[in-house]
C-alpha positions in Angstrom: 264.1 -37.6 -18.2 267.9 -37.5 -17.9 269.9 -40.7 -17.7 273.3 -40.8 -16.1 275.8 -42.8 -18.0 279.4 -43.6 -16.8 281.0 -42.0 -19.8 283.5 -39.3 -20.3 282.5 -37.8 -23.6 284.9 -34.9 -23.4 287.8 -37.3 -23.4 288.0 -39.3 -26.6 291.3 -40.9 -27.5 290.2 -42.1 -31.0 291.6 -39.0 -32.8 294.9 -39.4 -31.0 295.6 -43.1 -31.2 298.9 -44.1 -32.7 299.0 -46.8 -35.4 300.8 -50.1 -34.6 304.1 -50.2 -36.5 304.4 -53.9 -36.2 300.9 -54.4 -37.7 301.7 -52.0 -40.6 305.0 -53.6 -41.5 304.4 -57.2 -40.7 300.7 -57.5 -40.8 300.6 -59.1 -37.3 299.4 -57.7 -34.0 302.1 -56.8 -31.4 301.6 -57.7 -27.8 300.5 -54.2 -27.0 297.8 -54.0 -29.7 294.4 -53.0 -28.2 295.8 -51.2 -25.3 294.9 -47.8 -26.5 291.4 -48.8 -27.6 291.0 -50.6 -24.2 291.9 -47.3 -22.3 289.4 -45.5 -24.5 286.8 -48.0 -23.6 287.6 -47.7 -19.9 287.2 -43.9 -20.1 283.7 -44.5 -21.5 282.7 -46.9 -18.8 282.8 -50.0 -20.9 284.8 -52.2 -18.5 284.0 -55.7 -20.1 284.7 -54.5 -23.6 288.0 -53.0 -22.3 288.9 -56.4 -20.8 287.9 -58.2 -24.1 289.9 -55.7 -26.1 293.1 -56.0 -24.1 293.0 -58.4 -21.1 296.1 -57.1 -19.5 294.5 -53.6 -18.9 293.5 -54.4 -15.4 296.8 -55.9 -14.1 298.6 -52.9 -15.7 296.2 -50.5 -14.0 296.7 -52.2 -10.6 300.5 -52.0 -11.1 300.2 -48.2 -12.1 298.1 -47.4 -9.1 300.5 -49.3 -6.9 303.6 -47.5 -8.4 302.0 -44.1 -7.9 300.9 -44.8 -4.4 304.2 -46.4 -3.4 306.0 -43.1 -4.1 304.0 -41.5 -1.4 303.4 -44.4 1.0 306.3 -46.6 2.0 305.5 -50.2 2.5 307.7 -52.9 4.0 307.2 -55.4 1.2 306.8 -52.8 -1.6 309.6 -54.3 -3.8 308.1 -57.8 -3.7 304.6 -56.5 -4.4 305.9 -54.6 -7.3 307.7 -57.6 -8.8 304.7 -59.7 -8.3 302.4 -57.2 -10.0 304.9 -56.8 -12.9 305.1 -60.7 -13.3 301.2 -60.9 -13.3 301.0 -58.0 -15.9 303.7 -59.5 -18.1 302.2 -63.0 -17.8 298.8 -61.7 -18.8 300.2 -59.9 -21.8 302.1 -63.0 -22.9 299.2 -65.4 -22.4 296.7 -63.2 -24.2 299.1 -62.7 -27.0 299.7 -66.4 -27.4 295.9 -67.0 -27.4 295.3 -64.2 -29.9 298.0 -65.6 -32.3 296.6 -69.2 -31.8 293.1 -67.9 -32.8 294.6 -66.0 -35.7 296.5 -69.0 -37.2 294.0 -71.8 -36.5 
């Protein structure tokens, strides 16, 4: 019996992931640490694990999809939507980084 799984086995980013320079030099995670692994988890259909790895992955994806579609479809409030999505993504990055550092040092 064949089981269908939502994975893309042909695309694996594990061999192409860049090391974090901040982590190598200072020994601390940067605010972007985990993004590459999160994208790899998304490509393999592990949506909850991707969020746990890097919580800002979904706001960033929503922003990316909006930016791509706004080049083709012009909206009246496109600038305001873009700014709101950027603030949500940046806020998620900052809050998750603060929580990660708080767990690291406590």
